[in-house]
C-alpha positions in Angstrom: 0.0 0.0 0.0 1.3 3.4 -1.0 0.4 6.9 0.2 -0.9 9.5 -2.2 -1.5 13.2 -1.8 -3.5 14.7 -4.7 -3.5 18.5 -5.1 -6.4 19.8 -7.2 -6.3 23.4 -8.4 -9.0 23.3 -11.0 -12.7 23.7 -10.4 -15.9 24.4 -12.3 -14.0 26.4 -15.0 -12.1 23.2 -16.1 -14.4 20.2 -15.7 -12.0 17.9 -17.6 -9.1 18.3 -15.2 -11.3 18.5 -12.1 -13.1 15.2 -12.8 -9.9 13.5 -13.9 -8.2 14.3 -10.7 -11.2 13.1 -8.6 -11.3 9.9 -10.7 -7.6 9.2 -10.0 -8.2 9.7 -6.3 -11.1 7.2 -6.5 -9.0 4.6 -8.3 -6.1 4.9 -5.8 -8.6 4.5 -2.9 -10.2 1.5 -4.6 -6.8 -0.1 -5.0 -6.3 0.1 -1.3 -3.9 3.0 -1.1 -3.9 5.7 1.6 -5.2 8.8 -0.2 -5.5 12.5 0.7 -7.0 15.3 -1.4 -6.0 18.9 -1.1 -8.2 21.5 -2.8 -6.7 24.9 -3.6 -7.2 27.9 -5.9 -10.3 27.4 -8.1 -10.9 23.8 -6.7 -12.0 25.3 -3.3 -15.5 25.9 -4.8 -15.9 22.1 -5.2 -15.9 21.7 -1.4 -19.1 23.7 -1.0 -22.3 21.8 -0.7 -23.5 21.1 -4.2 -20.2 22.4 -5.7 -19.7 19.3 -7.8 -23.2 18.7 -9.0 -22.9 20.4 -12.4 -19.2 19.7 -13.1 -19.3 17.3 -16.0 -16.5 16.6 -18.5 -17.2 16.2 -22.2 -16.4 12.5 -21.7 -19.5 12.2 -19.4 -17.5 11.9 -16.2 -19.2 13.9 -13.5 -17.4 15.2 -10.4 -20.3 14.6 -8.1 -20.2 10.8 -8.5 -16.5 10.8 -7.6 -16.8 13.3 -4.7 -19.7 11.3 -3.2 -17.5 8.2 -3.3 -14.6 10.0 -1.6 -17.0 11.3 1.1 -18.5 7.8 1.6 -15.0 6.3 1.9 -13.9 9.1 4.3 -11.0 10.2 2.1 -9.4 13.2 4.0 -10.2 16.4 2.1 -8.2 19.6 2.8 -9.3 23.0 1.7 
């Protein structure tokens, strides 16, 4: 098991990068790694209630699905 710290600086203005980071955090957690997520700059808005609800990448990935998984799995989130 490895330890990962993801730092996300993109928010609603860049749904591709925001959702991709959240997806990678989810995958690392699913693989059994210790994972932490740090939100800074524009990504801070994602920590607000409902902040990920309308963040959808052109690929169809939505940030809310990933964020709900991270919350459910109690992944530490730093803002």
